[in-house]
C-alpha positions as CSV (number, residue, x, y, z in Angstrom):
1,M,-30.4,-32.2,10.2
2,R,-31.9,-31.1,6.9
3,N,-32.4,-27.7,8.5
4,T,-28.7,-27.8,9.3
5,V,-27.5,-28.1,6.1
6,I,-29.6,-25.7,4.4
7,I,-27.8,-23.4,6.8
8,F,-24.4,-24.5,5.8
9,T,-25.2,-24.4,2.3
10,A,-26.6,-20.8,2.6
11,L,-23.5,-19.2,4.8
12,A,-21.3,-21.4,2.3
13,A,-22.8,-19.7,-1.4
14,N,-22.7,-16.9,0.9
15,A,-19.0,-16.7,1.7
16,F,-18.3,-18.0,-2.1
17,C,-20.0,-14.8,-3.4
18,A,-18.3,-12.6,-1.1
19,V,-14.7,-14.2,-2.0
20,I,-15.6,-13.5,-5.8
21,A,-17.2,-10.0,-5.2
22,C,-14.2,-9.1,-3.5
23,G,-12.3,-10.0,-6.8
24,Q,-14.7,-8.5,-9.2
25,T,-14.0,-4.7,-8.0
26,L,-12.0,-2.2,-9.6
27,N,-10.7,0.6,-7.6
28,V,-10.7,3.7,-9.9
29,K,-9.6,6.8,-7.9
30,V,-9.8,10.2,-10.3
31,S,-9.6,14.2,-10.4
32,D,-12.1,15.5,-8.8
33,T,-12.8,17.6,-11.6
34,L,-13.5,14.5,-14.2
35,L,-15.9,12.3,-11.3
36,E,-18.8,12.8,-13.4
37,L,-17.3,11.8,-16.7
38,N,-15.9,9.2,-14.5
39,Q,-19.3,7.9,-13.0
40,K,-20.6,8.0,-16.6
41,W,-18.0,5.9,-18.2
42,A,-18.5,3.3,-15.4
43,A,-22.4,3.3,-15.5
44,A,-22.3,2.8,-19.1
45,Y,-19.6,0.3,-19.1
46,Q,-21.9,-1.8,-16.9
47,V,-24.3,-2.5,-19.1
48,S,-22.7,-4.7,-20.9
49,H,-20.0,-5.7,-19.1
50,P,-22.1,-6.1,-15.0
51,S,-18.3,-7.5,-13.6
52,P,-16.3,-6.1,-12.2
53,V,-17.6,-3.9,-10.2
54,I,-16.3,-0.4,-10.9
55,Q,-16.0,1.8,-7.8
56,V,-15.2,5.4,-8.5
57,T,-14.0,7.6,-5.8
58,S,-12.2,11.5,-6.2
59,E,-10.0,13.3,-5.0
60,R,-7.3,16.1,-5.6
61,T,-4.8,15.1,-8.7
62,A,-2.0,14.8,-6.4
63,E,-3.8,12.8,-3.7
64,T,-4.9,10.2,-6.5
65,F,-1.2,9.9,-7.5
66,A,-0.6,9.2,-3.4
67,A,-3.0,6.6,-3.2
68,L,-1.6,4.8,-6.3
69,A,1.8,4.2,-4.6
70,A,-0.1,3.5,-1.8
71,K,-1.2,0.5,-3.7
72,Q,-4.6,1.6,-2.4
73,V,-6.2,2.0,-5.9
74,D,-5.6,0.0,-8.9
75,L,-6.3,2.9,-11.1
76,V,-6.4,6.6,-11.5
77,I,-7.8,8.7,-14.4
78,V,-6.7,12.7,-14.2
79,S,-6.6,15.5,-15.9
80,R,-3.0,15.9,-16.4
81,S,0.1,14.0,-16.8
82,I,2.2,12.7,-13.8
83,R,5.0,14.9,-12.7
84,H,8.6,13.6,-12.0
85,K,8.2,13.3,-8.0
86,E,4.7,11.7,-8.3
87,A,6.4,8.9,-10.8
88,Q,9.8,8.4,-8.2
89,A,6.8,8.0,-5.6
90,C,5.0,5.5,-7.4
91,E,8.1,3.2,-8.9
92,A,9.8,2.7,-5.5
93,I,6.4,1.4,-3.9
94,L,5.4,-0.2,-7.2
95,G,8.7,-1.5,-9.1
96,K,8.1,0.4,-12.1
97,R,6.6,3.6,-13.6
98,P,2.9,3.3,-13.8
99,P,1.3,2.3,-17.6
100,E,0.2,5.8,-19.0
101,L,-2.8,5.8,-21.5
102,K,-4.3,8.7,-23.2
103,L,-8.5,9.1,-22.6
104,A,-9.6,11.7,-24.0
105,V,-8.6,15.3,-24.3
106,S,-10.1,18.4,-22.6
107,G,-10.7,21.6,-24.3
108,L,-12.5,25.4,-24.1
109,A,-13.1,28.1,-26.1
110,V,-12.5,31.6,-25.5
111,Y,-15.6,33.8,-26.2
112,V,-16.1,37.3,-26.8
113,N,-19.7,39.3,-27.8
114,S,-20.5,39.0,-31.6
115,N,-20.1,43.1,-31.7
116,N,-16.4,43.2,-30.3
117,P,-14.0,44.0,-33.3
118,V,-10.7,42.1,-31.4
119,M,-10.2,38.8,-33.2
120,Q,-7.7,37.2,-31.5
121,L,-5.7,37.1,-28.2
122,T,-2.4,35.6,-26.8
123,Y,-2.2,33.8,-23.6
124,D,0.0,36.1,-22.2
125,E,-2.8,39.0,-23.4
126,L,-5.3,36.7,-21.7
127,Y,-3.4,36.3,-18.5
128,K,-3.8,40.3,-18.2
129,I,-7.2,40.1,-19.0
130,F,-8.2,37.4,-16.6
131,H,-5.6,38.6,-13.5
132,G,-7.3,42.2,-13.8
133,E,-4.4,43.9,-15.2
134,S,-5.9,44.9,-18.8
135,T,-9.5,46.5,-17.7
136,N,-10.0,48.2,-21.2
137,W,-10.6,46.6,-24.5
138,K,-8.7,49.4,-26.5
139,E,-5.2,48.2,-25.5
140,F,-5.8,45.1,-28.0
141,D,-6.2,45.3,-31.3
142,N,-9.1,46.7,-32.7
143,G,-10.5,47.0,-29.6
144,Q,-13.0,49.7,-28.5
145,D,-12.7,52.0,-25.5
146,L,-14.8,50.0,-23.4
147,A,-14.0,48.1,-19.6
148,I,-13.9,44.3,-19.6
149,S,-16.2,42.3,-18.1
150,V,-14.8,38.8,-17.1
151,Y,-16.7,35.9,-16.5
152,V,-15.1,32.7,-15.2
153,H,-16.4,29.1,-14.5
154,S,-14.9,28.1,-11.2
155,T,-11.5,25.8,-10.7
156,N,-13.4,23.0,-9.3
157,S,-15.1,22.6,-12.4
158,A,-13.0,20.7,-15.8
159,R,-12.8,23.9,-17.8
160,G,-12.5,26.0,-15.0
161,E,-9.3,24.1,-13.9
162,L,-8.1,23.3,-17.8
163,F,-7.9,27.7,-17.9
164,N,-6.3,28.8,-14.2
165,E,-3.8,25.8,-15.2
166,E,-2.7,26.2,-19.1
167,V,-3.4,30.0,-19.2
168,M,-3.0,31.7,-15.9
169,D,-0.2,29.3,-14.5
170,G,-2.3,28.3,-10.9
171,R,-3.0,32.0,-10.4
172,E,-6.2,33.2,-9.2
173,F,-9.0,35.5,-11.6
174,S,-9.2,38.9,-10.9
175,A,-11.6,39.3,-7.6
176,S,-13.7,41.4,-10.1
177,A,-14.4,38.5,-12.7
178,H,-18.2,36.8,-12.4
179,T,-18.2,33.3,-11.6
180,L,-20.9,31.4,-13.1
181,V,-21.8,27.7,-14.7
182,G,-22.2,26.3,-18.2
183,Q,-24.9,27.5,-20.4
184,E,-25.1,30.5,-17.8
185,L,-21.9,31.9,-18.7
186,L,-22.5,31.6,-22.1
187,K,-25.3,33.5,-22.5
188,A,-23.6,36.8,-19.8
189,V,-21.2,36.9,-22.6
190,A,-23.6,37.1,-25.8
191,A,-25.8,39.7,-23.4
192,D,-23.0,42.3,-22.8
193,P,-21.0,44.3,-25.1
194,Q,-18.0,44.4,-22.7
195,A,-17.6,40.6,-22.3
196,I,-15.0,37.9,-22.4
197,G,-15.3,34.7,-20.7
198,F,-14.7,30.7,-21.6
199,G,-16.7,28.0,-21.9
200,P,-17.7,24.3,-23.8
201,L,-17.6,24.5,-27.4
202,A,-21.2,26.3,-28.4
203,T,-23.1,28.0,-31.4
204,M,-25.0,30.9,-30.0
205,G,-26.4,34.1,-31.1
206,G,-24.4,36.5,-29.4
207,L,-21.1,34.6,-29.3
208,K,-18.1,34.9,-31.2
209,P,-15.1,32.2,-30.5
210,L,-11.5,34.0,-30.5
211,G,-8.0,33.1,-32.3
212,I,-6.2,32.1,-29.8
213,K,-2.1,32.3,-30.1
214,R,0.4,30.6,-27.1
215,A,2.9,33.5,-27.9
216,F,3.2,36.6,-30.4
217,S,4.7,35.0,-32.6
218,S,2.2,32.4,-33.1
219,T,-0.5,31.9,-35.7
220,P,-4.1,31.8,-34.2
221,V,-6.0,28.9,-33.9
222,L,-9.8,28.9,-33.9
223,P,-11.3,26.6,-31.5
224,T,-13.5,23.5,-33.6
225,E,-14.2,20.4,-32.8
226,D,-11.4,18.9,-35.1
227,N,-8.9,21.9,-33.9
228,L,-9.6,20.6,-29.9
229,S,-10.1,17.2,-30.8
230,K,-6.5,16.8,-32.3
231,Q,-5.5,19.6,-29.8
232,I,-4.1,21.5,-32.6
233,Y,-5.9,24.5,-30.3
234,P,-3.9,25.6,-27.7
235,I,-5.9,25.3,-24.7
236,T,-6.5,21.4,-24.5
237,R,-4.7,18.8,-23.0
238,C,-5.4,14.9,-22.2
239,L,-6.8,13.3,-19.9
240,F,-4.5,10.3,-18.5
241,S,-4.8,6.9,-17.0
242,Y,-2.1,5.4,-14.7
243,C,-2.3,1.7,-13.1
244,N,-1.1,0.0,-10.4
245,P,1.3,-2.5,-12.5
246,T,0.7,-5.1,-10.1
247,A,-3.2,-5.2,-10.6
248,K,-5.8,-7.4,-12.1
249,A,-5.0,-6.8,-15.7
250,G,-7.3,-9.4,-17.1
251,D,-10.1,-6.2,-15.4
252,L,-8.1,-2.8,-16.3
253,K,-7.4,-3.7,-19.6
254,P,-11.0,-4.3,-21.1
255,Y,-12.0,-1.2,-19.2
256,L,-9.3,0.8,-20.6
257,D,-9.8,-0.1,-24.3
258,W,-13.5,0.1,-24.0
259,I,-13.2,3.8,-23.0
260,R,-10.7,4.7,-25.5
261,S,-13.2,2.8,-28.0
262,D,-15.5,4.7,-30.4
263,E,-18.7,3.6,-27.5
264,G,-16.1,5.5,-24.2
265,Q,-15.2,8.5,-26.6
266,A,-19.3,9.1,-27.6
267,V,-19.8,9.1,-24.0
268,A,-16.4,11.6,-23.7
269,R,-18.2,13.8,-26.0
270,A,-21.3,13.7,-24.4
271,A,-20.3,14.8,-21.1
272,G,-18.6,18.0,-23.0
273,F,-14.9,16.6,-23.7
274,Y,-13.8,15.5,-27.1
275,P,-12.5,12.1,-28.8
276,L,-9.0,11.5,-29.1
277,P,-8.2,10.9,-33.0
278,A,-8.9,7.1,-34.1
279,G,-4.8,7.6,-35.3
280,S,-3.9,8.8,-31.8
281,R,-6.0,5.7,-29.8
282,S,-4.7,2.8,-31.9
283,R,-0.9,4.6,-30.9
284,Q,-0.9,3.4,-27.9
């Protein structure tokens, strides 16, 4: 009889734990290019908040919104704002537009070799260079008679995606562009007098960041951490969250509040993104 009681008690305890665990899972789906950042956010949060368990998966941004509309996830974190049709699809199923929060800033700098006398470029000029329509530096103010070497990040990276969507309007890079990763791209630009490329804000011998203008009549802005964080520098955009309005607010709000706290923003900074200004965090 005693063995029967022990077995029953153990089974009851396991069942109870299973129910609790089920209620303590926060399902988060993120843009593919934000997977590493979100894994770091989840891991850092769970050091001091072991419950709920944060399950992070990734897909293309459009698919994250489809999953949200289908009530398959509690929260999506994406690299752009929701589009009208995506919002309509969510609202039709969820009963209201998914609440939006800004979480951090994605940004990059455009570099040339430090010996290049060109100081600034417009979006249109960047597009022509990276699309392969402009191939010689003499086409630009102060430019020398040198062929242009183009270096890019893959569009399946956060910076490659940002540049492709913000500057290239989704069009392909030149077939002659060299695709490199992170510091290797910066080193290549620093070593090549003909080079142009984009990457994280960095200080490296041989590199010169360019002032960027959205249009010819705009004022050029140099990339600094403050200009990137405040989105004064043009090649930036926010990372956004959208949640299922019927999801567990008691789990969602503390997590999103932590991401927007100084601690969460420090994790974003270490992962190569830029913190939201404190004033922007307090207004939402």
